C-alpha positions in Angstrom: -73.7 -155.0 81.7 -72.4 -153.7 85.1 -71.7 -156.4 87.9 -73.5 -156.1 91.1 -70.4 -156.7 93.2 -67.6 -154.3 93.7 -64.1 -155.4 92.6 -62.5 -157.5 95.2 -65.7 -158.5 97.0 -65.8 -161.6 98.9 -67.1 -164.7 96.8 -69.5 -167.3 98.2 -67.7 -170.4 99.0 -68.7 -173.7 100.6 -67.4 -174.9 103.9 -63.9 -176.3 103.8 -65.1 -179.8 104.6 -67.3 -179.7 101.6 -64.4 -178.3 99.3 -62.3 -181.4 100.3 -64.9 -184.2 99.9 -64.0 -187.0 97.7 -66.0 -187.2 94.5 -68.4 -190.0 94.0 -69.7 -190.3 90.5 -71.3 -193.7 89.8 -71.2 -194.7 86.1 -74.8 -194.5 85.5 -74.9 -193.3 81.9 -75.8 -195.6 78.9 -76.8 -198.6 81.0 -78.2 -200.7 78.2 -78.2 -204.5 78.3 -78.0 -206.9 81.3 -77.2 -204.7 84.2 -74.9 -206.6 86.5 -73.0 -203.6 87.6 -75.1 -201.9 90.4 -76.3 -204.7 92.6 -80.0 -204.1 91.5 -82.7 -206.6 91.2 -82.2 -207.9 87.7 -86.0 -208.7 87.1 -87.8 -205.8 88.6 -90.2 -205.5 91.4 -93.1 -207.7 92.6 -96.3 -207.7 90.3 -98.3 -206.4 93.3 -96.2 -203.3 93.3 -96.7 -202.7 89.7 -100.5 -203.1 90.2 -100.3 -200.5 93.0 -98.4 -198.1 90.7 -101.0 -198.4 88.0 -104.0 -197.6 90.5 -102.4 -194.3 91.5 -104.5 -191.3 90.6 -103.5 -187.6 89.9 -104.8 -186.7 93.4 -102.4 -189.2 94.9 -99.6 -187.3 93.5 -100.9 -184.0 94.4 -100.8 -184.6 98.1 -97.9 -184.3 100.5 -96.7 -187.7 101.5 -98.0 -189.1 104.9 -95.3 -191.3 106.2 -96.4 -192.5 109.6 -99.2 -195.0 108.6 -96.9 -196.8 106.2 -94.1 -196.7 108.9 -96.4 -198.5 111.3 -97.2 -201.2 108.5 -93.7 -201.8 107.7 -92.7 -201.9 111.3 -95.3 -204.6 111.9 -94.1 -206.6 108.9 -90.5 -206.6 110.5 -92.0 -207.3 114.0 -90.9 -204.0 115.3 -92.6 -201.2 117.3 -93.2 -198.1 115.1 -91.0 -196.2 117.5 -88.0 -198.5 116.5 -88.2 -197.7 112.8 -87.9 -194.7 110.6 -88.6 -194.7 106.9 -85.9 -193.1 104.9 -85.2 -191.9 101.3 -82.9 -195.0 100.8 -80.1 -196.1 103.1 -78.2 -193.0 101.8 -80.6 -190.8 103.7 -80.3 -192.9 106.8 -76.5 -192.5 106.7 -76.8 -188.7 106.2 -79.4 -188.4 109.2 -77.0 -190.3 111.5 -74.1 -188.1 110.6 -76.2 -184.9 111.1 -77.5 -186.1 114.4 -74.5 -187.3 116.1 -71.4 -185.6 114.5 -69.6 -182.4 115.4 -66.4 -181.1 113.6 -64.2 -182.4 116.3 -65.5 -185.8 116.3 -64.0 -189.1 114.7 -65.6 -191.6 112.3 -64.3 -195.2 111.9 -65.0 -196.9 108.7 -63.6 -200.3 107.6 -62.2 -200.1 104.0 -63.0 -200.9 101.2 -66.8 -200.2 101.7 -69.5 -198.1 100.5 -68.3 -194.6 99.6 -71.3 -192.5 101.1 -70.2 -193.3 104.7 -67.1 -191.3 104.2 -68.7 -188.6 102.2 -71.6 -187.8 104.5 -69.4 -188.1 107.6 -66.6 -185.8 106.2 -69.2 -183.3 105.1 -69.9 -182.5 108.8 -66.3 -181.7 109.4 -65.6 -184.8 111.5 -62.3 -186.7 110.7 -62.7 -190.1 109.0 -60.4 -192.9 109.9 -60.4 -195.8 107.3 -59.6 -199.2 108.8 -57.9 -201.4 106.2 -58.8 -205.0 105.8 -56.3 -207.7 105.0 -55.9 -209.4 101.6 -58.8 -211.6 102.2 -61.0 -208.7 103.3 -61.6 -210.3 106.8 -63.3 -207.9 109.1 -60.7 -205.8 111.0 -62.1 -206.1 114.4 -58.8 -205.7 116.5 -57.5 -202.9 114.3 -60.9 -200.9 114.7 -61.0 -201.4 118.4 -57.5 -200.0 118.6 -58.7 -196.9 116.9 -61.4 -196.1 119.3 -61.0 -192.8 121.2 -63.2 -190.5 123.3 -63.7 -188.6 120.1 -65.3 -191.5 118.2 -69.0 -190.8 117.6 -69.8 -193.0 114.5 -68.8 -196.4 113.3 -70.2 -197.4 109.9 -70.2 -201.2 108.8 -71.9 -202.7 105.9 -72.8 -206.4 106.7 -72.5 -207.9 104.1 -69.9 -205.5 102.8 -69.9 -203.9 99.5 -67.9 -204.4 97.2 -66.3 -207.6 99.0 -69.4 -209.6 99.9 -67.5 -210.3 103.2 -69.3 -210.3 106.6 -68.5 -209.6 110.2 -69.8 -212.2 112.9 -72.7 -210.8 115.1 -70.4 -211.1 118.1 -67.7 -209.0 116.5 -70.3 -206.2 115.8 -71.8 -206.4 119.5 -68.2 -206.2 120.8 -67.8 -202.8 119.1 -71.1 -201.6 120.4 -70.1 -202.5 123.8 -66.6 -201.0 123.6 -68.0 -197.7 122.4 -71.2 -196.9 124.1 -70.6 -193.1 123.4 -70.5 -193.8 119.6 -73.4 -194.7 117.1 -72.7 -198.0 115.4 -74.5 -198.3 112.2 -74.8 -201.7 110.8 -76.0 -201.4 107.2 -77.8 -204.7 106.2 -78.6 -203.7 102.6 -77.8 -207.1 101.5 -79.6 -209.0 104.3 -82.0 -211.0 102.1 -79.0 -212.8 100.5 -77.4 -213.5 103.9 -80.0 -214.0 106.5 -78.2 -212.9 109.7 -79.5 -209.6 111.5 -78.9 -207.5 114.5 -82.6 -206.5 114.7 -83.7 -206.0 118.3 -80.0 -206.1 119.6 -80.6 -202.5 120.4 -82.5 -203.6 123.5 -79.1 -204.4 125.0 -77.0 -202.0 123.0 -78.9 -198.5 122.7 -76.1 -197.1 120.5 -76.9 -199.6 117.8 -78.6 -198.7 114.5 -79.6 -201.0 111.7 -80.4 -200.0 108.2 -82.1 -202.0 105.4 -83.0 -201.1 101.8 -85.7 -202.0 99.3 -83.4 -201.4 96.5 -81.9 -204.9 96.2 -84.2 -207.9 96.7 -87.4 -205.9 96.5 -86.5 -204.3 93.2 -87.3 -200.7 94.2 -84.1 -198.8 93.7 -85.9 -196.2 91.6 -88.2 -195.5 94.4 -85.5 -194.7 97.0 -86.9 -196.2 100.0 -85.1 -197.6 103.1 -85.5 -198.1 106.9 -83.4 -197.1 109.8 -84.0 -198.9 113.0 -82.8 -198.7 116.6 -83.7 -197.9 120.2 -86.7 -195.6 120.5 -84.8 -193.1 122.5 -81.9 -192.9 120.1 -84.1 -193.0 117.0 -86.2 -190.1 118.4 -83.3 -187.8 118.1 -82.8 -188.9 114.5 -86.5 -188.1 113.8 -85.9 -184.6 114.9 -83.4 -184.1 112.0 -85.4 -186.0 109.4 -87.8 -184.2 106.9 -91.4 -185.3 107.3 -91.6 -185.5 103.5 -88.4 -187.2 102.6 -90.0 -190.4 101.5 -92.2 -189.7 98.4 -95.9 -190.7 97.9 -95.2 -193.3 95.3 -92.8 -195.1 97.5 -95.2 -195.0 100.4 -97.9 -196.3 98.4 -95.9 -199.2 97.2 -94.0 -200.3 100.2 -97.0 -202.3 101.9 -97.4 -204.2 98.8 -93.6 -204.8 98.5 -93.2 -206.2 101.9 -96.5 -208.2 101.8 -95.2 -210.2 98.8 -92.7 -212.4 100.8 -93.0 -215.2 98.2 -91.5 -212.8 95.5 -88.6 -211.6 97.7 -87.9 -215.0 99.2 -87.9 -216.7 95.8 -85.8 -214.2 94.2 -83.2 -214.2 97.0 -83.1 -218.0 97.0 -82.4 -218.1 93.3 -79.8 -215.4 93.5 -77.9 -217.3 96.2 -77.9 -220.4 94.0 -76.6 -218.5 91.0 -73.9 -216.9 93.3 -72.6 -220.4 94.2 -72.7 -221.4 90.5 -70.5 -218.3 89.6 -68.1 -218.9 92.4 -67.8 -222.6 91.4 -67.0 -221.6 87.8 -64.4 -219.0 88.9 -62.8 -221.7 90.9 -62.7 -224.1 88.0 -61.1 -221.3 85.9 -58.6 -220.6 88.6 -59.7 -217.0 88.9 -59.2 -215.6 92.3 -62.5 -214.5 94.0 -63.7 -213.7 97.5 -66.6 -215.6 98.8 -69.7 -213.5 99.0 -72.8 -213.4 101.2 -74.5 -210.7 99.0 -76.0 -210.7 95.5 -72.6 -210.0 93.8 -69.2 -211.5 93.6 -65.8 -209.6 93.5 -63.0 -211.2 91.6 -59.5 -210.4 90.4 -58.9 -209.7 86.7 -55.6 -208.0 86.9 -54.2 -205.3 84.8 -56.7 -206.1 82.0 -59.7 -205.1 84.2 -60.8 -202.2 82.2 -60.5 -204.2 78.9 -62.5 -206.9 80.6 -65.3 -204.4 81.5 -65.4 -203.0 78.0 -65.3 -206.5 76.4 -68.3 -207.5 78.5 -70.2 -204.3 77.6 -69.6 -205.0 73.9 -71.5 -208.3 74.6 -74.4 -206.5 76.2 -73.5 -207.2 79.9 -72.5 -204.4 82.4 -70.2 -205.2 85.2 -68.5 -202.9 87.6 -64.7 -202.1 87.7 -63.8 -201.9 91.4 -60.0 -201.5 90.8 -59.9 -198.1 92.4 -61.3 -199.3 95.8 -58.7 -199.9 98.5 -57.2 -203.3 98.3 -59.1 -204.0 95.0 -56.5 -203.4 92.5 -57.5 -205.2 89.2 -60.9 -206.4 90.6 -64.2 -206.5 89.0 -67.6 -207.0 90.7 -70.5 -208.8 89.1 -74.1 -208.7 90.3 -76.1 -212.0 90.0 -79.3 -212.6 88.2 -81.7 -215.5 87.7 -80.4 -218.7 86.0 -81.0 -217.6 82.3 -79.3 -214.4 83.1 -76.4 -216.2 84.7 -76.2 -218.5 81.5 -75.6 -215.3 79.4 -73.2 -213.9 82.0 -71.1 -217.1 82.0 -71.1 -217.5 78.3 -69.9 -214.0 77.9 -67.3 -214.3 80.6 -66.0 -217.4 79.1 -65.4 -215.7 75.7 -63.8 -212.6 77.3 -61.5 -214.5 79.6 -60.2 -216.6 76.6 -60.0 -213.6 74.4 -57.9 -211.6 76.9 -55.9 -214.8 77.6 -56.8 -214.6 81.2 -57.6 -218.3 81.1 -56.4 -221.0 78.6 -58.7 -222.0 75.7 -58.8 -225.4 77.3 -60.1 -224.1 80.4 -62.7 -222.1 78.5 -64.2 -225.3 76.9 
């Protein structure tokens, strides 16, 4: 069959910035067993959300999603004005929107490392240059190093607080110091793990109009599959982001469920409280074993396994428990991250970890008793 194109004709190619993007392929295949690998809610969503899902009709799914009424209800729940909140298709969408709103190819983006990979990917896709600010061996927030990297070209600074995969936090005064030092740049504070930490910069945009705060419903609320998040900020700044956002980016099922999810504070607070208790339990056990870990303010703990990290992950999977190898992250060589669940789930986790640590001779048999 003859080709449509003449020999030597130009071939469609993506932009140079897209060709050089780092790959991000989360290991989502074959996730059977106790899922302690993706920081998800380990028991699922609120019963009120399930009841709402069961009540949806074919007509509900046939209509285009109407975001604004739900946006208003969610804003009221968080004691915000509707003009201060934008519902997004997960926090990934919020990051993407900020990059599309504020970044030109000659701009600079500052990102502490290690952290969530999508900050770099979305920023680099615009053609902007991404500068990673390395943390120290304890993953302390690199405030001084970050401030030294600020230039007139800096237009976005993205900070997860608490950070993923370390669980470390930056103090509110450190984050506000950045907002004050770079009024020409958007500062994104990603509070995806807020429910396990409790400190927020909500409303600080009244004094720092370049500040944006993101939250997700994928963690404590158990709605990772619905892809729902919020981006908050000063109304004037958020109005520019709205111009970039699709009016239909948040689907009808998510919009139907969000009011029920945020209304069930008992479910969310109970779950978060139990996870924090199990986080402390895991950290105490790691300390007893003599395993190096980094104190976390999120729903996971990062610890050091060493050169046997891959074997550790495989051995845990063989016991029906999925954990995440983070050894390729900057500064995380030999490290594994484990998501916490409720007490019975933590019982299973610790029993399996005890066996695997002893089997791989990472701790002595005596310590495993």
